[in-house]
N, C-alpha and C positions, 0 to 999 in steps of 0.2 A: 521862816515859814511862809512869808508873804512875798509877793512879786515886787519888782523894783519900781514899776510905774505907779505913782501915787493915785492918779485919777482912775486907773484900771482897778487898783486894789480897793479903792473906796466904792466904786460901782459894784464890784463883785461882793464885797462885804455887805453892802446895803441890800443887794438882791438876796443874799443868803439869809440875812436877818429877817427880811420881809417874808421869805418862804417859810422860815421856822415859826414866825409869829402867826402866819396864816394857818399853818398846820396845827398849831396849838389851839387856836380859836375854833377852827372847824372840828377838831377832835372834841373839844368841850361841848360844842353845840349839837353835833350829830353823831359823835363817836365814830367818825370816819375821816380818813385823810385821803383826799382825792389823789389819783395817780398823777394828775397834772402838777400838783404841788411837789411831789417827790421827783418828777421828771425835770421840773424847772430847777430844783435844788441841785440835782445831779448834773444838769447841763452847765450851770454856773460852776460847779465843781470841776467839770472837764476843762472849761476855759481856764480856771485857776491852775489846775494841774499842768496843762500845756504851757501856760505862761511861766510857771515855776520851774519847769524843765524836768520834773521827775514823774512822768505820767505812769510808767509801769508800776511803780510801788504804790501809788495812789489807787490804781485800778485793782491791784492784788489785795490791798487792804479792804477795799469796798466789796470785792468778791467774797472774801473770807467772812466779813460781817453779814453779807446777804445770805450766805450759806447757813451760818449759825442762826440768823434771824428767821429764815424759813423753817429750820429745824424746830425752833421755839414756837413758830406759828403752827406747825404740824402737831405739836404736843398741846396746843391750846394755851400756851403761856403768854403769847404776844399776838396782836392783831397783824393782819397782812400789811396794812398801811404803815404800821409802826416798823415792821421789818424793812420795808422799802425806804422809809425815811431814815432809819438807822444806817442803811447802806449808802444813801445819798450823802449823809453827813460824814461817813467814813471816807468817802471819796475826797471830801474837803480836807480831812485830818491827815490822811496818809499814815504811814507807820510811825512817824515821829511824834504824833499827837493823839493817836487813837486811844491810848490808855488814859490820857487826861480826859478826853471826851467821854469814854465809858465810865470813868469814875464820877464825873460830874452828873452824868445821866442817871447812874445808879443812886447817887445821893439825892438828886431831885426826885427820883421815883420813890425813894423811901419816905421822903417828906410828904410827897403827894399822897402816898398810901396812908400815912398817919392822919393827914387831914381828911381823907376820904372816909375814914371810919366814922366821922361825925357829920358827913354830908346829909344823911337822911334826917338826922335830928334838926339840923338847920332848916332844911326844906319843910319839915313838919311844923316847926315854930313859925316860919314865915306864913304857912298856910293857915295856922291858927290865928295869926295876927291879921288875917283878912286879905293877904296878898294872893293873887291867883298864880300859884305855882303847881307844876305837875308832880304829883306824888308817885306816879308809876313809872318814873324814868329808869332806864337801865342802870344797874349798879356797876357796869364795866368801868374800870379805871381808865381815864383818858391819858394813856402813857405818852401820847404825842406832846403833851405839856412838858413832861420830864425830858424827852428827847430834845425839844426846843431849848429848854433851859440848859441842858448839858452842852448843846452845840454853841449857844451864845456864850456860856461861861468858858468853854475851851478856847474859843476864838479870843475872848477878852484876856484870858491868861497867856495866850501866845503872843499878843501884841506887845 
């Protein structure tokens, strides 16, 4: 899966991990994933795909995931930033690792959804304990966290 040059591989992986962590943190804090985050992740993915030598298949995989992601966005099942981040990650994974990535992302999303069921109870308990927390925060699930976890897990599994 990875390129032959160790310094380039390390730099690309570090950049990818940083983009995913940044996306997860921003999704938790604001329920938004900035376009610049997905663009940076995709740009690093292009460099990876070019250096790996199989650009066409990586682009086709990303296009298929972007198409499905926007269909899910149109139905209200997924946020627009989530769809773009999924496609940027798919550019990294290519056809050889896309199913692993989607599996890890779905598993992380399921765990996140289960934890999110109790989020309001934790927030209320903290407020009753005297901590200044916002009780009226949106209930939207920050799925960027699951995408980030899925991307990091898929990369770790492929190494």
